[in-house]
C-alpha positions in Angstrom: 19.6 45.6 -22.8 17.4 47.1 -25.7 14.1 48.6 -24.4 12.2 46.7 -27.1 13.3 43.4 -25.7 12.5 44.5 -22.1 9.0 45.5 -23.2 8.6 42.3 -25.2 9.5 40.1 -22.2 7.1 42.0 -20.0 4.2 41.4 -22.5 5.2 37.8 -22.9 5.2 37.2 -19.2 1.7 38.8 -19.0 0.4 36.7 -21.9 -1.2 39.8 -23.4 0.9 40.3 -26.6 -1.4 40.2 -29.6 -0.8 41.5 -33.1 -1.8 45.2 -32.2 0.7 45.2 -29.3 3.4 43.7 -31.4 2.9 46.3 -34.1 3.0 49.2 -31.6 6.1 47.8 -30.0 8.0 47.2 -33.2 7.0 50.6 -34.7 9.1 52.3 -31.9 12.3 50.8 -33.1 13.5 51.8 -36.6 16.0 49.0 -36.9 13.5 46.4 -35.9 10.9 47.8 -38.3 13.3 47.6 -41.2 14.2 44.0 -40.3 10.6 42.9 -40.2 9.9 44.6 -43.6 13.0 43.0 -45.1 11.9 39.5 -44.0 8.3 39.9 -45.0 9.3 41.0 -48.5 11.9 38.2 -48.9 11.3 35.4 -51.3 10.3 33.1 -48.5 7.1 35.1 -47.9 6.6 36.2 -51.6 3.0 36.7 -52.5 1.2 38.1 -55.5 1.8 41.6 -54.2 4.6 42.5 -51.8 3.8 43.9 -48.4 4.7 47.5 -48.3 3.8 48.6 -44.8 4.4 47.3 -41.3 0.9 46.0 -40.6 0.8 44.0 -43.8 4.3 42.7 -43.1 3.2 41.6 -39.7 0.2 39.8 -41.0 2.3 38.0 -43.6 4.8 36.8 -41.1 2.5 35.7 -38.3 2.8 36.2 -34.5 5.2 33.3 -33.8 7.7 34.3 -36.5 7.5 38.0 -35.4 8.3 37.1 -31.8 11.2 35.0 -32.8 12.6 37.7 -35.1 12.3 40.4 -32.5 13.9 38.4 -29.7 16.8 37.2 -31.9 17.5 40.5 -33.5 17.5 42.4 -30.2 19.9 39.9 -28.7 22.2 40.0 -31.7 22.2 43.8 -31.7 23.2 43.9 -28.0 25.9 41.2 -27.9 27.5 41.8 -31.3 28.5 45.2 -29.9 30.5 43.6 -27.0 34.2 44.5 -27.0 36.3 42.1 -29.1 33.3 40.5 -30.7 34.3 42.0 -34.0 37.7 40.4 -33.9 36.4 36.9 -33.0 34.7 34.4 -35.3 31.3 34.1 -33.7 29.7 31.8 -36.3 29.9 28.7 -34.2 28.8 30.5 -31.1 25.6 31.9 -32.8 24.8 28.6 -34.4 25.0 26.9 -31.0 22.9 29.7 -29.5 20.2 29.6 -32.2 20.1 25.8 -32.0 19.6 25.9 -28.2 16.9 28.5 -28.7 14.9 26.6 -31.3 15.2 23.3 -29.4 14.1 25.0 -26.1 11.0 26.4 -27.9 10.1 23.0 -29.3 10.7 21.3 -25.9 8.5 23.9 -24.2 5.7 23.2 -26.6 5.9 19.4 -26.0 6.1 20.0 -22.2 3.1 22.4 -22.4 5.2 25.1 -20.8 3.1 28.3 -21.4 5.9 30.8 -22.1 7.4 29.5 -25.4 9.2 32.8 -26.3 10.7 32.9 -22.8 12.1 29.4 -23.4 13.4 30.5 -26.8 15.2 33.6 -25.2 16.6 31.4 -22.5 18.1 29.0 -25.0 19.5 31.9 -27.1 21.2 33.4 -24.0 22.3 30.3 -22.2 26.0 30.8 -23.2 26.1 34.6 -23.3 28.5 34.4 -20.3 31.2 33.2 -22.7 30.8 36.5 -24.6 30.9 38.4 -21.3 34.2 36.7 -20.3 35.7 37.3 -23.8 34.8 41.0 -23.5 36.2 41.3 -20.0 39.4 39.3 -20.3 40.2 38.7 -24.0 43.8 37.8 -23.4 43.0 35.1 -20.9 39.9 33.7 -22.6 40.4 33.9 -26.3 41.4 30.3 -26.7 38.8 28.9 -24.3 36.0 30.9 -26.1 36.1 28.3 -28.9 36.7 25.4 -26.6 34.2 22.5 -26.3 31.3 23.6 -24.0 31.3 21.0 -21.2 32.1 20.5 -17.5 35.8 20.6 -18.2 35.5 24.1 -19.6 33.7 25.2 -16.4 36.5 23.8 -14.3 39.2 25.5 -16.3 37.2 28.8 -16.1 36.9 28.5 -12.3 40.6 27.8 -11.9 41.9 30.5 -14.2 39.3 33.3 -13.8 37.5 32.4 -10.6 34.1 32.5 -12.4 32.4 30.2 -15.0 30.6 31.3 -18.1 27.3 30.1 -16.5 27.9 32.3 -13.5 28.9 35.3 -15.7 25.8 34.9 -17.9 23.4 34.6 -14.9 25.1 37.6 -13.3 24.6 39.7 -16.5 20.9 38.7 -16.8 20.2 39.4 -13.2 21.1 43.0 -13.8 18.1 43.3 -16.1 15.7 42.7 -13.1 13.4 40.3 -15.0 10.5 38.7 -13.2 11.6 35.3 -14.5 13.7 32.2 -13.9 15.7 33.1 -17.0 18.9 33.8 -15.0 18.6 30.5 -13.0 18.2 28.5 -16.3 21.5 30.0 -17.5 23.2 29.5 -14.2 22.3 25.8 -13.9 22.6 24.6 -17.5 25.8 22.6 -16.6 24.4 21.0 -13.4 23.8 17.2 -13.4 20.3 16.3 -14.3 19.8 14.5 -10.9 20.1 17.9 -9.1 17.4 19.4 -11.4 14.6 16.9 -11.1 12.4 19.1 -9.0 13.6 22.5 -10.5 11.5 25.0 -12.5 10.5 23.7 -16.0 12.6 26.4 -17.7 15.8 25.3 -16.0 15.2 21.6 -17.1 14.3 22.8 -20.7 17.5 24.8 -21.0 19.6 21.9 -19.6 18.3 19.5 -22.3 18.5 22.2 -25.0 22.1 22.8 -24.1 23.1 19.1 -24.4 21.2 18.7 -27.7 22.8 21.8 -29.2 26.3 20.7 -28.2 26.1 17.0 -28.9 22.7 15.9 -30.1 22.4 17.7 -33.4 26.0 17.8 -34.7 26.6 14.0 -34.8 30.0 14.6 -33.1 29.2 13.2 -29.8 29.9 9.5 -30.2 30.4 9.1 -26.4 28.2 7.0 -24.2 28.4 9.8 -21.5 26.8 12.3 -23.9 24.0 10.0 -24.8 23.4 9.1 -21.1 23.3 12.8 -20.2 20.7 13.5 -22.9 18.7 10.5 -21.8 18.8 11.8 -18.1 17.8 15.3 -19.2 15.0 14.0 -21.3 13.7 12.0 -18.4 13.5 14.9 -16.0 11.7 16.9 -18.8 9.2 14.1 -19.3 10.1 13.9 -23.0 10.5 10.5 -24.7 13.7 9.9 -26.6 11.6 9.4 -29.8 10.3 12.9 -29.3 13.9 14.1 -28.9 14.7 12.7 -32.3 11.8 14.6 -33.8 12.9 17.8 -32.2 16.4 17.2 -33.7 15.0 16.9 -37.2 12.8 20.0 -37.0 15.5 22.1 -35.3 18.1 21.8 -38.1 15.7 23.2 -40.6 14.5 26.0 -38.4 18.0 27.1 -37.4 19.0 27.6 -41.1 15.8 29.4 -41.8 16.1 31.7 -38.8 19.8 32.5 -39.6 18.8 33.4 -43.2 16.0 35.8 -42.0 18.3 37.4 -39.5 21.1 37.8 -42.0 23.6 35.7 -40.0 26.1 33.7 -42.0 26.5 30.3 -40.5 28.4 28.8 -43.4 31.4 26.9 -42.2 30.4 27.1 -38.6 30.7 23.3 -38.2 34.2 23.4 -39.5 35.5 25.7 -36.7 37.5 23.4 -34.3 36.3 23.0 -30.7 39.3 21.8 -28.8 39.2 20.8 -25.1 39.5 23.7 -22.6 43.0 24.6 -21.8 44.6 26.0 -18.6 48.2 27.0 -18.1 50.0 24.4 -16.1 50.4 25.1 -12.4 53.9 26.2 -11.3 56.2 23.4 -10.5 57.4 25.0 -7.3 54.7 27.1 -5.6 57.1 28.1 -2.8 59.6 29.5 -5.3 56.8 31.4 -7.1 55.5 32.8 -3.7 59.1 33.9 -2.8 59.4 35.5 -6.2 56.1 37.4 -5.7 57.2 38.5 -2.3 60.5 39.8 -3.5 58.8 41.6 -6.4 56.3 43.2 -4.0 59.1 44.4 -1.7 60.9 46.0 -4.6 57.7 47.6 -5.8 56.8 48.9 -2.3 60.3 50.3 -1.9 60.1 52.1 -5.3 56.6 53.4 -4.4 57.8 54.8 -1.1 60.7 56.6 -2.8 58.3 58.0 -5.4 56.0 59.3 -2.6 59.0 60.9 -0.9 59.8 62.9 -4.0 56.4 64.4 -4.3 56.0 68.1 -3.6 53.0 69.2 -1.5 49.9 67.3 -0.3 48.0 67.5 -3.6 51.0 66.0 -5.6 51.3 63.2 -3.0 47.6 62.4 -3.3 47.7 62.3 -7.1 50.7 60.0 -6.9 49.0 57.6 -4.5 45.9 57.4 -6.7 47.9 56.9 -9.8 50.1 54.2 -8.3 47.2 52.3 -6.8 45.4 52.2 -10.2 48.5 50.9 -11.9 49.6 48.3 -9.3 46.1 46.9 -8.3 44.1 47.6 -11.5 41.6 49.7 -9.7 39.0 51.3 -12.0 38.8 54.4 -9.7 40.4 55.4 -6.5 39.5 57.9 -3.7 41.2 58.7 -0.4 39.4 59.5 2.8 41.5 61.0 5.7 40.5 61.6 9.4 39.4 65.2 10.0 41.4 67.3 12.5 39.1 66.3 15.4 39.4 62.6 14.5 35.6 62.1 14.4 35.1 61.5 10.7 36.7 60.5 7.4 36.5 63.2 4.8 37.3 63.0 1.1 40.5 64.3 -0.4 39.9 65.9 -3.8 42.1 64.9 -6.8 42.2 65.8 -10.4 39.8 63.0 -11.2 37.5 63.3 -8.2 36.7 66.8 -7.1 33.2 66.0 -5.7 34.7 63.7 -3.1 35.7 66.8 -1.1 32.1 67.2 0.0 31.9 63.5 1.2 32.4 62.4 4.8 31.8 59.3 7.0 31.3 59.6 10.8 33.7 57.2 12.5 31.3 56.5 15.4 28.4 55.2 13.4 30.0 52.0 12.1 29.9 50.9 8.5 32.5 48.8 6.6 34.6 51.8 5.5 34.8 53.4 9.0 35.5 50.0 10.6 38.4 49.3 8.2 39.9 52.6 9.3 39.3 51.9 13.0 40.5 48.3 12.9 43.4 49.2 10.5 42.5 46.1 8.5 41.9 45.6 4.7 38.2 45.2 3.8 36.4 44.0 0.7 32.8 45.3 0.1 30.4 43.9 -2.5 27.4 45.8 -3.7 25.1 42.7 -3.3 27.1 40.8 -0.7 26.0 42.5 2.5 23.7 45.1 3.9 25.2 48.5 3.2 25.1 51.9 4.8 24.3 55.1 2.9 28.0 56.0 2.8 29.0 52.7 1.1 26.1 53.1 -1.4 27.3 56.6 -2.3 30.8 55.3 -2.8 29.6 52.6 -5.2 27.8 55.2 -7.3 30.7 57.6 -7.1 33.2 55.0 -8.3 30.9 53.3 -10.7 31.9 49.7 -9.7 30.3 46.7 -8.0 33.1 46.0 -5.5 35.3 48.1 -3.2 38.6 47.5 -1.5 39.4 49.6 1.6 43.1 49.9 2.2 43.9 51.4 5.6 46.6 54.1 5.7 48.5 53.2 8.9 51.6 55.1 10.1 53.2 54.3 13.4 50.2 52.3 14.6 47.8 55.2 14.0 45.2 55.2 11.2 45.3 58.3 9.0 42.3 57.1 6.9 41.6 54.7 4.0 42.2 54.5 0.3 39.2 53.0 -1.5 39.6 51.3 -4.8 36.8 50.3 -7.1 37.0 47.1 -9.1 34.8 44.5 -10.8 33.5 41.5 -8.7 35.5 39.0 -10.8 38.7 40.8 -9.8 38.2 40.5 -6.1 39.6 36.9 -5.6 42.8 37.9 -7.4 43.0 41.1 -5.4 42.6 39.1 -2.1 45.8 37.2 -3.0 47.7 40.5 -2.9 46.4 41.6 0.5 49.9 41.8 2.1 51.1 43.9 -0.8 48.2 46.3 -0.5 48.8 46.6 3.3 52.4 47.4 2.7 51.4 50.0 0.1 49.1 51.6 2.6 51.9 51.8 5.2 54.2 53.5 2.7 51.5 55.9 1.6 50.5 56.7 5.2 54.2 57.4 6.1 54.5 59.9 3.3 51.2 61.4 4.2 52.1 61.8 7.8 55.2 63.6 6.9 53.4 65.9 4.6 50.5 66.6 7.0 52.1 66.5 10.4 52.8 70.2 10.8 49.6 71.4 9.2 47.6 68.7 10.9 49.0 69.5 14.3 48.3 73.2 13.8 44.8 72.5 12.7 44.0 70.2 15.6 45.4 72.7 18.1 43.4 75.5 16.5 40.2 73.4 16.5 40.8 72.4 20.2 41.3 76.1 21.2 38.2 77.1 19.2 36.1 74.5 20.8 37.3 75.5 24.3 36.5 79.1 23.5 33.0 78.2 22.2 32.3 76.2 25.3 33.6 79.0 27.6 31.4 81.5 25.6 28.3 79.5 26.1 29.0 79.2 29.9 29.7 82.9 30.2 26.5 83.8 28.3 24.6 81.5 30.7 26.2 82.9 33.8 25.7 86.6 32.7 22.0 85.9 32.5 21.9 85.5 36.3 23.2 88.9 37.3 21.3 90.5 34.4 18.0 89.0 35.7 18.8 90.3 39.2 19.6 93.7 37.8 16.4 93.8 35.9 14.4 92.9 39.0 16.2 95.4 41.2 15.6 98.1 38.6 11.9 97.4 39.0 12.2 97.6 42.7 14.3 100.8 42.5 11.8 102.4 40.2 9.0 101.9 42.8 11.2 103.3 45.6 12.2 106.3 43.7 8.6 107.0 42.8 7.8 106.9 46.5 11.0 108.9 47.3 12.2 106.1 49.6 15.9 105.4 50.4 17.5 103.1 47.8 21.1 102.9 48.9 20.9 99.1 49.4 19.4 98.5 46.0 22.0 100.7 44.3 24.8 98.8 46.1 23.5 95.5 44.8 23.1 96.9 41.3 26.7 98.0 41.4 27.9 94.6 42.6 26.0 92.7 39.9 27.2 95.1 37.2 30.7 94.5 38.4 30.1 90.7 38.3 28.9 90.9 34.7 32.1 92.7 33.8 34.2 90.1 35.6 32.4 87.2 33.8 33.0 88.8 30.4 36.6 89.7 31.2 37.1 86.1 32.2 36.4 85.0 28.6 39.4 87.1 27.4 41.5 85.6 30.2 40.6 82.0 29.3 43.0 79.7 31.1 43.9 76.1 30.0 42.2 73.4 32.0 44.1 72.4 35.1 45.4 75.8 36.0 45.9 76.7 39.7 42.8 77.7 41.6 42.6 80.7 44.0 43.7 80.0 47.6 42.1 83.0 49.4 39.7 82.2 52.3 36.0 82.9 51.9 33.3 83.1 54.6 30.5 80.8 53.5 27.9 82.5 55.7 28.7 85.9 54.2 28.3 84.6 50.7 25.0 83.0 51.5 23.8 86.3 53.0 24.9 88.1 49.8 23.0 85.6 47.6 19.8 85.9 49.8 20.1 89.7 49.6 20.1 89.4 45.8 16.8 87.5 45.8 15.3 89.7 48.5 12.5 92.1 47.6 12.3 90.9 44.0 9.5 89.2 42.2 11.7 86.2 41.2 10.9 84.4 44.5 7.1 83.8 44.8 5.6 85.0 48.2 4.7 81.5 49.2 8.3 80.2 48.8 10.4 80.2 51.9 14.2 80.3 51.9 15.7 79.2 55.2 19.4 79.1 56.1 21.3 77.4 58.9 25.0 78.2 59.2 27.5 76.7 61.7 29.8 79.5 62.7 32.8 77.3 63.5 32.8 75.8 59.9 32.2 79.0 57.9 35.4 79.4 55.9 36.5 77.7 52.7 39.6 78.0 50.6 38.4 79.5 47.4 37.1 82.6 45.5 33.9 84.2 46.9 32.6 85.0 43.4 32.8 81.4 42.3 30.9 80.2 45.4 28.3 83.0 44.7 27.8 81.7 41.1 27.3 78.2 42.5 24.7 79.2 45.0 22.8 81.6 42.6 22.5 78.7 40.1 21.3 76.2 42.7 18.8 78.6 44.3 17.4 79.7 41.0 16.9 76.1 39.9 15.2 75.3 43.2 12.8 78.2 42.8 11.9 77.2 39.3 11.4 73.6 40.5 9.0 74.5 43.3 6.6 76.6 41.4 4.3 79.0 43.5 5.0 77.5 46.9 7.5 75.4 48.8 10.7 75.6 50.9 14.4 75.9 50.2 17.0 75.1 52.9 20.6 76.4 52.7 23.1 75.3 55.4 26.4 73.9 56.3 27.0 70.7 58.2 30.3 71.4 59.8 33.6 69.8 58.6 34.0 66.5 56.8 37.2 64.5 56.6 37.5 62.8 53.2 40.6 61.0 52.2 42.7 63.0 54.8 41.5 66.3 53.5 39.1 68.6 55.4 36.0 70.0 53.7 33.1 72.2 54.6 29.8 70.5 53.7 27.3 72.9 52.2 23.7 71.8 51.5 21.0 73.3 49.2 17.7 71.4 49.3 14.1 71.9 48.3 10.8 70.0 48.9 9.8 70.1 45.3 8.6 67.1 43.1 12.2 65.8 42.6 14.0 65.0 39.4 13.1 62.3 36.8 15.6 59.3 36.7 16.8 60.1 33.2 17.5 63.7 34.2 19.3 62.5 37.4 21.5 60.1 35.3 22.9 63.0 33.2 22.6 65.7 35.9 26.0 67.4 35.5 26.3 67.1 31.8 25.4 69.8 29.3 22.1 68.6 28.0 19.1 70.0 26.1 16.7 71.4 28.7 13.0 71.7 28.6 13.3 75.4 29.5 13.3 78.1 26.8 16.5 79.7 25.5 19.6 78.8 23.6 21.8 78.2 26.6 19.3 76.3 28.9 20.5 73.0 30.2 24.0 74.3 31.1 23.4 75.4 34.7 24.2 72.3 36.6 27.1 71.4 34.3 28.5 74.9 35.1 27.9 74.3 38.8 29.8 71.0 38.6 32.7 72.7 36.8 32.8 75.6 39.3 32.9 73.1 42.3 35.7 71.2 40.6 37.5 74.5 40.1 37.3 75.1 43.8 38.8 71.6 44.4 35.5 70.3 45.8 32.9 67.6 45.1 29.1 67.8 44.5 26.5 65.1 44.8 22.7 65.1 44.4 19.9 63.1 45.9 16.4 63.4 44.6 13.0 61.8 45.2 9.4 62.5 45.6 10.0 64.6 48.7 12.5 66.9 47.1 16.0 67.4 45.8 19.2 67.9 47.8 22.6 69.1 46.6 25.5 68.3 48.9 28.7 70.2 48.2 32.1 69.5 49.8 34.5 72.5 49.6 38.1 72.6 50.9 38.1 74.1 54.4 40.3 77.2 54.9 43.7 76.7 56.7 43.2 76.4 60.4 39.8 74.8 60.0 41.0 71.6 61.7 41.4 73.4 65.0 37.7 74.5 64.8 36.3 71.0 64.5 36.0 70.5 68.2 34.4 73.9 68.6 31.9 73.2 65.9 30.4 70.3 67.9 29.0 72.6 70.5 28.4 75.6 68.3 24.9 76.9 68.0 23.4 77.2 64.5 22.0 80.5 63.7 18.8 80.6 61.6 17.5 83.3 59.3 13.9 83.9 58.8 12.3 83.1 55.4 12.4 85.8 52.7 
């Protein structure tokens, strides 16, 4: 739409367009300025001296004529450049449009509608949808472009093109985002007057102007129905039939005058025939036609599949898919999105026409029409204004430059590989919907060829990604676990420094340092010996009490445990051995004790003990308990206790401790549970009892527990 017309409408709606504003607006458009000067210096406005500048020309023409000229010229400039307008005789069309414009302006004046120029513009544009249909589908619409403008024409348009010229014109005007009922007046100008009685005045004005321009001024009507329609439209406008006759007489003269000023040749416009609208006859046998379409589609799909099979390489196949889709379905643009190796997102596949799509991705777990089409393996149609859109869909609309999208799932063997997205105009969607089965079959053929091309590379990528993810997770866990012995080593070095300064024996501390350094090495070496999940666990027996002693010895005489924190153990001798690796049990206890110390703060109590044997589903376990009397865990923390979550502690690997403990317990073939409240937190661990443990159950009942003093 020309900027001068947009600005003019804005001023007209604000009622602030005087001569100075008109002059400033027109002076910015060279073509409009030359038109004003030509009209002002024409014989119709000849004065003693000709106007030689814009201001004098404007004064000679007057405000009303200037507004009419600017609106008309801007509209003609815009729509005379429509495709196929140069090869079509538009004389009758423009005469009808000018007539409706002049009549609408006169009616607005009689109805005291304040925006006269808006009414003129609405009349001028009321049939612009016919030009839009001619530009879009010249082959299908050339005959009906010159057809008589009545309800029969709308019915034929709806049947043959799935859109009427009233809908097309309103759709076009809505894209201009005017603060006006202009689009509505175009949309409803074929509605029966009875429906428009309480509508906006501009809608009623255009309805009557349309009837008068088609029937009331030409003298061709001669039908009672036409006269009745004009009478009904006059009634809802509050205009007497006598006034309608006066408007007729004035309009004929003004149309000829306006056409002369605008340089539009209307000579012979009334001689152009206006036949009744025509639609091709419906097929005699719809079943035969449907069968023919299905056979044709089968042949096409078969040929397409063979063409895909002949392509060399993934890029050649993608190019062939895009090219075939555009030819078969008349897509304006086409892009292909495939699942990434992890299956979490759809990512763009670059082609010769669309390189930027390679940087585009859509997460599959966040919904959206495109993602849902891939997940449901169903065809989906998306309209720009038809539903609330996600950011991904809005980006696709801009990328493809269309107002509707078709998402064709690429399904092979029941598995969705991704989607092919075609862009097309809104008026093409109904016809495209009729070919839904064909498009689905196309998607299956394309997906089969893609699966063949991508299977080896895709499997390798997925395996590599899985191994890499396992390695990254193992690395994070190793880093977390290495921090525990390193902290102990750091504390013992401080203690050792003090003892050496006092020349006290330090053999015990040196032994612990050696053990912890060895443990760091084992943890790091374990990363290199990463085993697949589900591998066999160690089966050697481990004395629980001895491991607990080792853990307490690690924390003894360091500053990690505050002086007011007690650690008390209670071990049952008869149930002291488990089946599993001692180092793994040590890691479990170090993590739990460290967490308990951090939860207690400056004071409190930690209890470590075993509760004899437990029979669970015909298997014998040793129950080990670590508890504290701290403030307990929050419900939301307790709900995700053994998951790797973001911790409130500092450090890149915080929040992994309990998930690691859970994994280590599972590695030993055990189970772990947690109870927490205001009085503290208790972890209960069931670990497989060592062989022969069953014979000790009876002995454990009478065994005395030994207790260790607090450290």
